[in-house]
GUROZA-300273 format. One line per 8 residues: number of its first residue (from 1); their letters; for each residue x, y, z of N, C-alpha, C. Coordinates in steps of 0.02 Angstrom, whole numbers, plus 32768, in hexadecimal, padded with zeros to 4 digits. Example, Ala and Ser with C-alpha at 12.3 -4.5 7.8 and 13.67 -1.06 7.14 Angstrom:
2
1) AS) 8294,7EE4,8186,8267,7F1F,8186,8294,7F5B,8186 | 8282,7F90,8162,82AC,7FCB,8165,8285,8002,818A;
end
This chain:
322
1) VWVLEASP) D71E,F641,9827,D765,F642,9839,D77B,F68B,9842 | D7A0,F697,9878,D7BD,F6D8,9885,D808,F6D0,9892 | D830,F6FE,9878,D877,F702,988A,D881,F743,98AE | D897,F73F,98ED,D8A3,F779,9917,D8EE,F786,9919 | D902,F7C2,990B,D94A,F7D1,9906,D95B,F80F,992E | D98C,F807,995B,D9A7,F83F,9981,D9E7,F857,995E | DA08,F888,997A,DA48,F89E,995F,DA7D,F869,9970 | DAB7,F86B,994E,DAEA,F838,995B,DB02,F837,99A4;
9) QETLQLTF) DAFC,F86D,99C9,DB13,F870,9A0E,DADA,F863,9A40 | DAA4,F845,9A28,DA6B,F839,9A54,DA51,F7F2,9A4C | DA30,F7D9,9A81,DA09,F79C,9A7C,D9C0,F7AF,9A87 | D994,F77D,9A87,D94C,F78B,9A8D,D92F,F769,9ACB | D90A,F78F,9AF0,D8E5,F775,9B2A,D89C,F770,9B16 | D880,F733,9B1A,D83D,F726,9B00,D810,F70E,9B38 | D7D5,F72E,9B3F,D7A6,F71C,9B73,D75F,F71C,9B56 | D73B,F6E5,9B5F,D6F5,F6E2,9B4A,D6CB,F70B,9B7B;
17) TNIDLYTG) D6AA,F73E,9B60,D67E,F768,9B89,D635,F752,9B85 | D625,F72A,9B53,D5E1,F711,9B4C,D5E3,F6D1,9B23 | D5C4,F69C,9B3B,D5C1,F65C,9B16,D57A,F641,9B1A | D55E,F633,9AE0,D51C,F614,9ADD,D51A,F5E6,9AA0 | D533,F5A8,9AA9,D538,F578,9A73,D508,F53E,9A7F | D4F6,F51E,9A48,D4CC,F4E2,9A4C,D4F3,F4AB,9A72 | D4D7,F492,9AA8,D4FC,F463,9AD3,D4E8,F41B,9AC3 | D4F5,F406,9A88,D4EA,F3C0,9A75,D52A,F399,9A82;
25) RCEDQVQI) D542,F378,9A4E,D580,F352,9A54,D5BA,F378,9A34 | D5BE,F3B7,9A46,D5F2,F3E4,9A2C,D5EC,F3EE,99E0 | D5AD,F3EA,99C6,D5A3,F3FA,9980,D5B5,F442,9972 | D5A4,F46F,99A2,D5B6,F4B5,999D,D5F2,F4C1,99CB | D627,F4DE,99B1,D663,F4E7,99DA,D68E,F520,99C0 | D6B7,F53C,99ED,D6E8,F56E,99DC,D72C,F552,99EF | D75B,F553,99C0,D79F,F53C,99CD,D7CF,F576,99C3 | D7FE,F57C,99F0,D82F,F5B3,99ED,D875,F595,99EC;
33) YDGLQTDT) D89C,F5AC,99BA,D8E0,F592,99B2,D913,F5CB,99BA | D94C,F5BA,99D4,D984,F5E9,99DB,D9AC,F5E7,999B | D9A6,F61B,9972,D9C5,F61A,9930,D995,F5FD,98FD | D9B0,F5E2,98C7,D986,F5CB,9890,D989,F57F,9886 | D9A6,F55B,98B6,D9A9,F513,98B1,D977,F4F3,98E0 | D956,F4BF,98C9,D921,F4A0,98F1,D93C,F46E,9924 | D97E,F46D,9930,D999,F444,9966,D9AA,F46E,99A3 | D994,F4AD,99A3,D9A4,F4DA,99DB,D963,F4F6,99F8;
41) RLGRICNS) D933,F4CA,9A05,D8F1,F4E1,9A1C,D8F5,F4F9,9A64 | D8DB,F536,9A6F,D8D7,F552,9AB3,D898,F53B,9AD7 | D862,F532,9AB2,D825,F51E,9AD3,D7EF,F50C,9AA1 | D7BE,F4E5,9AB9,D783,F4D4,9A90,D745,F4DD,9ABC | D716,F505,9AA5,D6D9,F514,9ACA,D69E,F4F6,9AA4 | D677,F4CB,9AC5,D63C,F4AF,9AA4,D601,F4AD,9AD4 | D601,F4DA,9B04,D5C6,F4E1,9B30,D5C1,F52A,9B45 | D5A8,F537,9B7F,D59F,F57D,9B93,D5D0,F592,9BCA;
49) TSDGTMTT) D608,F56E,9BCF,D63D,F581,9BFF,D67E,F585,9BDA | D6AC,F5AF,9BF2,D6EC,F5B8,9BD1,D725,F59C,9BFB | D760,F59B,9BDE,D79C,F585,9C01,D7C0,F5BF,9C23 | D79D,F5F7,9C2B,D7BD,F632,9C48,D7E4,F658,9C14 | D811,F682,9C2A,D83A,F6AA,9BFD,D871,F680,9BDE | D87A,F687,9B9C,D8AF,F664,9B78,D8DF,F698,9B5B | D920,F68A,9B5E,D952,F6B8,9B44,D97E,F693,9B12 | D986,F6B0,9AD7,D9B0,F691,9AA4,D9FA,F69C,9AB4;
57) KTPIAYVI) DA25,F674,9A94,DA6D,F67E,9A98,DA87,F6A3,9A5A | DA5C,F6A8,9A27,DA6D,F6CA,99E9,DA3E,F706,99DF | DA4B,F732,99AE,DA1E,F76B,99A2,D9DE,F758,997C | D9D4,F718,996E,D99A,F704,9946,D96F,F6D1,996B | D92D,F6DA,9966,D8FF,F6A7,997E,D8D1,F695,9943 | D8C2,F655,993E,D899,F63B,9908,D859,F61F,9928 | D820,F63B,9917,D7E0,F629,9936,D7B2,F608,9903 | D79A,F5CC,9912,D76D,F5A8,98E6,D72B,F59B,9909;
65) FTTSGMNQ) D6F5,F5B0,98EB,D6B2,F5A4,9906,D68C,F576,98D7 | D675,F53D,98F0,D64F,F50F,98C7,D60A,F505,98E7 | D5D8,F4FF,98BE,D594,F4F5,98D7,D56F,F4C3,98AB | D545,F49A,98C9,D51E,F468,98A5,D4DE,F486,9888 | D4C9,F4BF,98A3,D48A,F4DD,988F,D44D,F4BA,98AD | D459,F48F,98E0,D422,F469,98FD,D3F6,F493,992A | D413,F4CA,9945,D3EC,F4F4,9973,D3F5,F53D,995E | D3BF,F55E,994F,D3C2,F5A3,9937,D3B2,F5D5,996E;
73) FNKGFELG) D3AE,F5BF,99AC,D39B,F5ED,99E2,D3D7,F603,9A0C | D412,F5E6,9A01,D44D,F5FB,9A27,D46C,F638,9A08 | D487,F663,9A32,D4A1,F6A3,9A1B,D4E7,F69F,99FD | D510,F66E,9A14,D554,F669,99FC,D586,F67B,9A32 | D5B9,F6A1,9A21,D5EC,F6B2,9A53,D607,F6F8,9A47 | D626,F712,9A7B,D648,F753,9A78,D68D,F74A,9A99 | D6C0,F760,9A77,D705,F755,9A8E,D728,F798,9A97 | D742,F7A3,9AD4,D769,F7DF,9AE2,D7B1,F7D4,9ACF;
81) IIPVSTEI) D7D0,F806,9AB0,D815,F800,9A96,D83E,F83B,9AB0 | D875,F82C,9AD3,D8A1,F85F,9AEE,D8E9,F851,9AD9 | D90A,F87D,9AB2,D951,F874,9AA3,D97B,F87F,9AE2 | D9AC,F855,9AEC,D9D7,F858,9B27,DA1F,F85F,9B11 | DA42,F892,9B2B,DA89,F89D,9B18,DAB3,F863,9B32 | DAE5,F850,9B0A,DB12,F81A,9B1C,DB5A,F831,9B15 | DB89,F803,9B20,DBCF,F813,9B1B,DBED,F7F7,9ADB | DBC4,F7F0,9AA7,DBDE,F7DA,9A67,DC11,F80D,9A4E;
89) ECGENIVE) DC4E,F7F5,9A3D,DC85,F824,9A2F,DC8E,F832,99E5 | DC6D,F80D,99BB,DC76,F81B,9974,DC35,F812,994E | DC31,F832,9915,DBF4,F831,98ED,DBD5,F875,98EA | DBAE,F881,98B6,DB8D,F8C2,98AF,DB57,F8BE,987A | DB2D,F8F1,9878,DAFE,F8F9,9841,DB20,F922,980A | DB27,F905,97D0,DB4B,F925,9799,DB1A,F937,9762 | DB19,F975,974E,DAEF,F98C,9716,DB1D,F9A8,96E1 | DB38,F97B,96B8,DB66,F98D,9682,DB5B,F95E,9648;
97) DAGVLMSV) DB64,F977,960B,DB5A,F94E,95D0,DB95,F921,95C0 | DBCE,F92C,95E1,DC08,F901,95D7,DC36,F909,9613 | DC5E,F8D5,9621,DC8C,F8DA,9659,DCB1,F899,9664 | DCDD,F89A,9697,DD05,F860,96AA,DCF5,F84F,96F2 | DCF1,F80E,9701,DCE0,F7F7,9744,DD10,F7C1,9758 | DD28,F7C2,9797,DD54,F78E,97AF,DD49,F784,97F9 | DD5C,F749,9811,DD56,F73A,9858,DD8C,F760,987F | DD84,F762,98C1,DDB3,F787,98EC,DDF9,F769,98E6;
105) NYPDPGYG) DE2A,F795,98DE,DE71,F782,98DC,DE83,F754,98A2 | DE5B,F757,986C,DE6D,F731,9830,DEA6,F754,980D | DED9,F732,97F3,DEE4,F6EA,97F8,DF12,F6D7,9833 | DF31,F707,9851,DF62,F6F8,9885,DF58,F728,98BF | DF4E,F711,98FB,DF56,F6CC,9913,DF18,F6A1,990A | DEE4,F6BA,98EB,DEA7,F693,98E2,DE76,F69F,991B | DE3B,F680,9915,DE06,F68B,9947,DE15,F665,9988 | DDF4,F67B,99BD,DDFF,F65E,99FF,DDC7,F632,9A16;
113) ANEYCFWS) DDC7,F624,9A57,DD96,F5F7,9A75,DD54,F61C,9A83 | DD1E,F5F7,9A7B,DCDB,F60F,9A8E,DCC9,F652,9A6E | DCDA,F65A,9A2F,DCC7,F697,9A0C,DC82,F68F,99ED | DC5E,F6C6,99EB,DC1D,F6C7,99C9,DC17,F709,99A5 | DC0F,F706,9963,DC0A,F742,993A,DBCD,F73C,990C | DBAE,F775,9900,DB6F,F776,98DA,DB6E,F7B5,98B0 | DB6C,F7AB,986D,DB69,F7E3,983F,DB28,F7E1,9817 | DB09,F81A,980F,DACE,F821,97E5,DAE0,F851,97AC;
121) ITVSNYDH) DADB,F839,976E,DAEE,F862,9734,DAAE,F874,970D | DAA8,F8B3,96FC,DA6F,F8CB,96D5,DA88,F8F4,969A | DA6E,F8E6,965E,DA7F,F90E,9623,DA40,F931,960A | DA45,F952,95D2,DA0D,F979,95B8,D9CF,F94D,95AC | D995,F96B,95B4,D956,F947,95A9,D955,F926,9564 | D93B,F8E9,9562,D932,F8C1,9525,D973,F8A3,950A | D9AD,F8B7,9526,D9EB,F896,9512,D9F5,F857,953B | DA25,F82E,9526,DA38,F7F2,954B,DA80,F7FA,9562;
129) IGFTFDEI) DA93,F7D3,9594,DAD8,F7D3,95AD,DAFB,F796,9592 | DB35,F7A0,9574,DB60,F769,955F,DB9C,F766,958C | DBA0,F734,95B8,DBD7,F72F,95E8,DC06,F6F8,95D1 | DC48,F708,95CE,DC7A,F6D9,95B8,DCB0,F6D2,95ED | DCBD,F694,9602,DCF2,F687,9633,DD36,F681,9610 | DD69,F6A1,962D,DDAE,F698,9617,DDCF,F65D,963B | DDBA,F652,967A,DDD7,F61B,96A1,DDAA,F60D,96DD | DDA4,F5CD,96EF,DD85,F5B8,972D,DDB6,F588,974E;
137) DMEDSYSN) DDCD,F599,9789,DE00,F571,97AC,DDEB,F56A,97F5 | DDC7,F533,9804,DDA8,F529,9846,DDAF,F4E0,985B | DD9F,F4D3,989A,DD9C,F48E,98B1,DD6A,F467,9887 | DD7F,F42B,9872,DD55,F403,9846,DD29,F3D4,9870 | DCE8,F3DF,986D,DCBA,F3B2,988F,DC7D,F3A5,9863 | DC89,F39D,9821,DC51,F38D,97F4,DC2F,F34C,9807 | DC55,F31E,9824,DC37,F2DE,9839,DC05,F2E7,9871 | DC08,F320,9894,DBD9,F331,98C9,DBB0,F36F,98B8;
145) NCKWDSLK) DBA6,F37A,9876,DB7E,F3B4,985F,DB9B,F3F6,9876 | DBDE,F3FB,9875,DC01,F439,9889,DBEC,F44E,98CF | DBEC,F41F,98FD,DBD4,F42B,9941,DC03,F457,9969 | DC44,F453,995C,DC75,F475,9988,DC7F,F4BD,9973 | DCA0,F4C8,993A,DCA7,F50B,991E,DC7C,F50D,98DE | DC59,F543,98D3,DC2C,F545,9899,DC28,F58B,987B | DC1A,F58B,983A,DC10,F5C8,9814,DBCE,F5BF,97EE | DB9C,F5E8,97FF,DB5A,F5E0,97E1,DB49,F61D,97B6;
153) VFKGFDYK) DB2E,F60F,977C,DB18,F644,974E,DACE,F63C,9742 | DAA7,F66C,975A,DA5E,F66B,9751,DA4E,F693,9713 | DA37,F670,96DF,DA29,F690,969E,D9E6,F6B4,969C | D9B9,F6A5,96CA,D977,F6C2,96CA,D943,F68C,96C4 | D907,F69F,96AF,D8CF,F671,96AA,D8BF,F662,9662 | D8B4,F621,9652,D8A3,F610,960E,D859,F621,9600 | D842,F610,95C4,D7FE,F624,95B1,D7C8,F602,95DB | D7DA,F5CC,95FE,D7AA,F5AA,9629,D7AA,F5C8,9670;
161) GDPEQLVF) D7D7,F5F7,967D,D7DC,F614,96BF,D809,F5EE,96EE | D82F,F5BD,96D4,D85C,F596,96FE,D8A1,F5B7,9700 | D8C0,F5BA,973B,D903,F5D8,973E,D937,F5AB,971E | D967,F5C9,96FB,D99C,F5A2,96DC,D9DF,F5B8,96F9 | DA03,F588,9715,DA41,F596,9738,DA76,F563,9724 | DAB3,F57C,9718,DAEC,F551,9708,DB1B,F551,9744 | DB38,F517,9753,DB64,F510,978D,DBA7,F4F5,9776 | DBDD,F516,978C,DC21,F502,9779,DC4D,F4FA,97B6;
169) CGYHKADL) DC80,F4D0,97AF,DCB6,F4CB,97E0,DCF0,F4AA,97BB | DD25,F49A,97DE,DD5D,F478,97BE,DD87,F4A6,9792 | DDA6,F488,975F,DDD8,F4AC,9737,DDC1,F4AF,96EE | DDAB,F4EA,96D9,DD98,F4F6,9694,DDCC,F525,9676 | DDEE,F50E,9642,DE27,F533,9628,DE20,F540,95DD | DE3B,F578,95C6,DE3F,F586,957F,DE74,F559,955F | DEA8,F54B,9586,DEDF,F520,9570,DEDF,F4E0,9599 | DECB,F4A8,957B,DEC8,F469,95A0,DF0D,F44C,95AB;
177) EDEICSSK) DF42,F46E,9592,DF87,F45A,95A1,DFA2,F481,95DD | DF77,F4A7,95FE,DF8A,F4CC,963B,DFAE,F49D,966C | DFDE,F4B8,968F,E007,F48F,96BC,DFDD,F467,96EE | DFA8,F485,9708,DF7F,F463,973A,DF5A,F427,971D | DF53,F425,96DB,DF2E,F3EF,96BB,DF54,F3AD,96BC | DF94,F3AF,96CE,DFBB,F371,96D4,DFA8,F34B,9712 | DF8B,F36E,9744,DF79,F34C,9783,DF2F,F352,9793 | DF0A,F37D,976F,DEC3,F386,977C,DE9B,F379,973C;
185) TCRELPGT) DE5B,F36B,9744,DE2F,F363,9709,DE1A,F3A8,96F0 | DE30,F3B9,96B4,DE1F,F3FA,9697,DDE8,F3F1,9664 | DDBD,F424,9660,DD85,F424,9632,DD88,F462,9607 | DD65,F45E,95CE,DD61,F499,95A3,DD39,F4D0,95C6 | DD46,F50E,95B3,DD1E,F545,95CC,DCD8,F542,95AD | DCA4,F556,95D3,DC62,F55A,95B4,DC63,F592,957F | DC3A,F58C,954D,DC35,F5C2,951D,DC13,F5FE,953C | DC07,F630,9513,DBE5,F66C,952C,DBA0,F65A,9547;
193) IVSHKNTM) DB93,F66F,9585,DB53,F661,95A6,DB26,F69E,959C | DAEC,F693,9580,DAC0,F6CA,956F,DA83,F6CA,959D | DA74,F704,95BA,DA3A,F70B,95E6,D9F9,F70A,95BE | D9C3,F6F8,95DF,D982,F6F8,95BD,D968,F73F,95B2 | D978,F76C,95E0,D963,F7B1,95D9,D9A0,F7DE,95E7 | D996,F816,9609,D9CD,F846,9610,D9EF,F843,9654 | D9E5,F80D,9679,DA06,F805,96BA,DA27,F7C1,96C0 | DA5A,F7BD,96E9,DA7C,F77F,96F8,DA98,F783,973F;
201) VIEFKSDL) DA96,F74B,9762,DAB0,F748,97A7,DAE8,F715,97A9 | DB1F,F727,97CA,DB58,F6F9,97D2,DB67,F6F2,981D | DB6B,F6B4,9834,DB77,F6A7,987B,DBB5,F67B,9881 | DBE2,F68E,98AE,DC20,F668,98BA,DC25,F659,9905 | DC35,F61B,9916,DC40,F60B,995C,DC75,F5D5,9964 | DC97,F5D6,999D,DCCB,F5A6,99AB,DCC2,F589,99F1 | DCE2,F54F,99FC,DCDF,F530,9A3E,DD21,F53C,9A62 | DD33,F50F,9A8F,DD6D,F51A,9ABA,DDB0,F509,9A9A;
209) SNHGKGFK) DDB0,F4DD,9A67,DDF1,F4C3,9A50,DDF3,F4BB,9A05 | DE30,F4AB,99EC,DE3C,F49A,99A5,DE23,F4D1,9976 | DE45,F509,9978,DE30,F542,9950,DE5A,F549,9910 | DE45,F577,98E5,DE68,F582,98A7,DE6F,F5CB,9897 | DE7E,F5DA,9858,DE86,F620,9844,DE44,F646,9843 | DE0D,F621,9834,DDCB,F641,982F,DDB4,F644,97E6 | DD98,F67B,97D3,DD7F,F681,978E,DD88,F6C8,9774 | DD89,F6CD,9732,DD89,F70E,9710,DD5D,F708,96D3;
217) GSWETTCG) DD35,F73C,96C5,DD0A,F73C,968A,DCF7,F783,9677 | DCD4,F789,9641,DCBD,F7CB,962A,DC79,F7C4,960A | DC56,F7FC,9605,DC14,F7FB,95E6,DC0B,F837,95B9 | DBDB,F830,958C,DBC7,F866,955F,DB7F,F858,9549 | DB5F,F88B,952E,DB1C,F881,9513,DB23,F858,94D3 | DAF5,F82A,94C9,DAFE,F7FC,9492,DABC,F7DB,947F | DABE,F7B3,944C,DA89,F784,943C,DAAA,F744,9424 | DA85,F70E,9424,DAA4,F6CE,9412,DAC7,F6B0,944D;
225) GSFFTETF) DAFA,F686,9440,DB20,F667,9476,DB2B,F61D,946A | DB4A,F5FC,949C,DB58,F5B4,9499,DB2F,F591,94CF | DB15,F556,94BD,DAE8,F533,94EB,DAFB,F4E9,94EC | DB02,F4CE,952A,DB1A,F48A,9532,DAEB,F45E,955A | DAB2,F479,956E,DA7F,F452,9592,DA3B,F462,9573 | DA0A,F439,9584,D9C6,F447,956C,D9B0,F48B,9585 | D998,F4B5,9558,D98A,F4FA,956B,D957,F518,953B | D947,F558,9546,D91A,F57F,951C,D943,F5B6,94FC;
233) ISSPYFPN) D93C,F5BF,94BB,D960,F5F2,9495,D92D,F621,9474 | D93A,F661,9477,D90D,F691,9458,D934,F6C4,9430 | D913,F6E3,9401,D930,F71A,93DC,D933,F757,9409 | D95E,F788,93FA,D963,F7C3,9425,D921,F7E9,9429 | D913,F804,9463,D8D8,F82D,9470,D897,F804,9475 | D89B,F7C2,946A,D85E,F799,946C,D839,F7A3,94AE | D7F7,F7AD,94AD,D7C9,F7A7,9474,D7BC,F7E8,944F | D7E5,F81B,945C,D7DC,F85B,943B,D7FF,F85B,93F7;
241) TVPFAKMC) D7F0,F88C,93CE,D80E,F894,938C,D854,F8B1,9392 | D883,F895,936C,D8C7,F8AF,936B,D8C7,F8F1,9344 | D8DD,F928,9362,D8D5,F969,9342,D90A,F97A,930E | D93F,F951,9308,D974,F960,92D9,D992,F920,92BE | D9B8,F925,9288,D9D7,F8EA,9269,DA07,F8C9,929A | DA06,F886,929B,DA30,F862,92CB,DA3E,F81B,92B2 | DA7B,F804,92BE,DA8D,F7BF,92AE,DAA5,F79C,92EE | DA8B,F760,92FB,DA9C,F73B,9337,DAAD,F6F3,9324;
249) SYYVKAPE) DAE2,F6D8,9341,DAF3,F692,9334,DAEC,F66A,9374 | DAD2,F62D,936C,DAC5,F600,93A4,DAE8,F5BE,9397 | DB0F,F5A8,93C7,DB31,F567,93C1,DB16,F539,93F7 | DAFE,F4FE,93E2,DAE0,F4CD,9410,DB07,F48C,940A | DB1D,F472,9443,DB43,F433,9444,DB22,F403,9475 | DB0F,F3C9,945C,DAEF,F396,9486,DB24,F36D,94AB | DB10,F34B,94E1,DB3F,F31D,9503,DB56,F2E6,94D4 | DB8B,F2C5,94E7,DBA7,F290,94BD,DB73,F25A,94AF;
257) DQVVQLNF) DB73,F242,9470,DB46,F20E,9458,DAFD,F225,9454 | DAF1,F267,9452,DAAE,F282,9449,DAAE,F2B3,940F | DA73,F2C2,93F6,DA6B,F2F4,93C1,DA42,F32F,93DC | DA3D,F363,93B5,DA18,F39F,93C8,D9D3,F39C,93A8 | D9A0,F3A9,93D1,D95C,F3AE,93B7,D942,F3F4,93C4 | D928,F414,9390,D90E,F458,9394,D8C2,F455,938E | D89F,F46D,93C1,D856,F471,93C1,D841,F4B9,93C7 | D81D,F4D3,9397,D80A,F51A,9396,D7C6,F523,93B7;
265) EVFALGID) D7C5,F54F,93E9,D786,F561,940B,D765,F59C,93E8 | D78D,F5CC,93D3,D774,F608,93B1,D7A3,F617,9377 | D788,F62B,933E,D7B1,F63E,9305,D78B,F673,92DE | D7A4,F6B1,92E0,D783,F6E8,92BE,D7B8,F71B,92AB | D7D4,F713,926F,D80B,F73E,9259,D7F3,F777,922C | D7B4,F775,9218,D79C,F7AC,91EF,D776,F795,91B2 | D77C,F7BB,917C,D756,F7AF,913E,D75F,F766,9128 | D729,F744,911A,D72D,F6FE,9108,D71A,F6EF,90C0;
273) SYCPGQSS) D711,F723,9098,D6FF,F717,9052,D73D,F704,9028 | D777,F71A,903D,D7B6,F707,901D,D7EE,F711,904E | D827,F6F3,9042,D85F,F6F6,9071,D898,F724,905C | D8A9,F72A,901E,D8E3,F754,900C,D8DE,F79A,902A | D914,F7AF,9049,D916,F7F2,9065,D8F4,F7F9,90A8 | D8DB,F7C1,90C4,D8B9,F7C4,9105,D8E3,F7A1,913B | D8CE,F7A9,9179,D8F1,F78A,91B1,D8EF,F73E,91AA | D924,F71C,91C2,D929,F6D4,91B9,D952,F6B4,91F1;
281) LTIHDGPS) D949,F672,91F6,D971,F64A,9224,D98C,F60F,91FC | D9CF,F60B,91F7,D9F0,F5D5,91D3,DA0E,F5A4,9205 | DA00,F564,91FB,DA16,F530,922A,DA46,F502,9206 | DA81,F4F7,9224,DAB5,F4CE,9205,DAC1,F48F,922F | DACD,F458,920D,DAD7,F417,922D,DB21,F40E,923D | DB38,F435,926E,DB7F,F433,9280,DB91,F470,92A8 | DBD3,F47A,92B5,DBE8,F4AE,92E4,DBF1,F4F4,92C8 | DBE6,F4FE,9287,DBF2,F540,926B,DBC4,F54E,9230;
289) GISDQLAY) DBCB,F58B,9216,DBA1,F5A1,91DF,DBB3,F581,919C | DBEA,F55B,9199,DBFC,F538,915B,DBE6,F4EE,915E | DBC9,F4DA,9195,DBAF,F495,919A,DB71,F48F,916E | DB5E,F451,915E,DB24,F445,9133,DAE6,F467,914F | DABE,F484,9124,DA82,F4A7,9139,DA49,F476,9146 | DA2C,F47B,9182,D9F2,F453,9194,D9B1,F475,917F | D9AF,F4B7,9187,D970,F4DB,9178,D97E,F525,916F | D955,F543,9144,D954,F58C,913D,D90C,F5A1,914B;
297) LCGNEIPA) D903,F5C6,9182,D8C0,F5D4,919A,D8B1,F61F,9197 | D874,F62F,9183,D85D,F675,9184,D812,F675,9189 | D7F4,F6B0,9189,D7AC,F6B5,918D,D791,F6AA,91D3 | D754,F691,91D7,D731,F68D,9217,D716,F648,9229 | D725,F617,9200,D70C,F5D3,920D,D73C,F5AE,923C | D721,F58F,9271,D74B,F56B,92A0,D768,F52E,927E | D7AB,F527,927C,D7CB,F4EE,925A,D7BF,F4AD,927F | D7C6,F476,925A,D7C4,F434,9279,D805,F429,92A1;
305) TINSTGRD) D805,F3F6,92CB,D840,F3E5,92F3,D87B,F3D7,92C6 | D8B6,F3F1,92D8,D8F3,F3E8,92B1,D926,F3C1,92DB | D944,F38D,92BF,D976,F365,92E2,D9B8,F368,92BC | D9EE,F36F,92E1,DA31,F36E,92C3,DA46,F325,92B8 | DA7B,F31B,9291,DA96,F2D7,9288,DACF,F2CA,92B9 | DAEB,F2FF,92D5,DB21,F2F8,9306,DB13,F321,9344 | DB48,F332,9369,DB40,F354,93A9,DB38,F3A0,93A2 | DB48,F3BC,9367,DB4E,F404,9360,DB19,F421,9332;
313) VFMMYNHI) DB01,F45C,9345,DAD6,F484,9319,DAEC,F4CD,931D | DAF1,F4ED,92E4,DB01,F535,92E0,DAC7,F558,92BF | DAAE,F58E,92DF,DA75,F5B3,92C5,DA87,F5FD,92BD | DA72,F619,9286,DA7D,F660,9279,DA3A,F683,926F | DA2C,F6B2,929C,D9EE,F6DB,9297,DA01,F71E,9279 | D9E0,F72F,9242,D9EE,F76D,921F,D9AD,F797,921C | D9AC,F7CC,9245,D970,F7F6,9247,D97B,F833,921A | D94E,F83C,91EA,D953,F872,91BB,D91A,F8A3,91C5;
321) VS) D92B,F8E2,91C9,D8F8,F916,91D0,D8EB,F934,918B | D8AE,F92C,9174,D89E,F945,9130,D888,F98D,9132;
end
């Protein structure tokens, strides 16, 4: 898997300069997507001919190469990549540990028709980005997967190498008694969204009609966060050692009528001969640190699967430098 990224004011022009794949029943193939969603495929190559030059509409291309391993004599492929300047009017590459971000003309008069904005945020190495929305006020098309106006937050790649992206639209308010909520379906704001590493991408686009105020949010370097979908959570700096004392809290909320299940892939907090005074992870069966304790974990042994009794789990990671 490759993710190709241009600057926010550019798209990508992609041309296969060499293709030598096993020509069976498309067991070996290259798929190219515009952005990070697999419903925006630009092309699929599974022989020795290409579809010509492909140009993305966004600054990101997602390339997936799969092979069956049935033939070891084919060379593979070579792809030429050329960034192309566009007329994207908003978005930038931001290298700051904290800041505020909002859509064009937020909150008044709000965003316009056919807008496309792309921001790439980078913080210090080994830190994570915690992005918190103050308001999302857009055309509501959740019933169509936010097809019309959309706000996408790309958190990065999980430990399996899969991209993780959240998509929003509609009306997310801090105050559900907001005036617009009397005529529109209002939803709670998402909690703090935490990146997997030190980068995060935010994409905003609108169609021709039914616009709103847009969005406003802010970010800072952080650890922990709130999680509302199946995901991967890691301690800061993972898989590297945390160089200083740090405390991180994680809040996990399952969908209605479901519970939270925690499955540990890796667990190595340090000295395992005793726990007092060492790094630990405390898990609570509820929404806060005063909820009943499910587990107190330390040392280096991978814990068994942990299940909550309700929808909420609160975890506190306490890293101690001896």
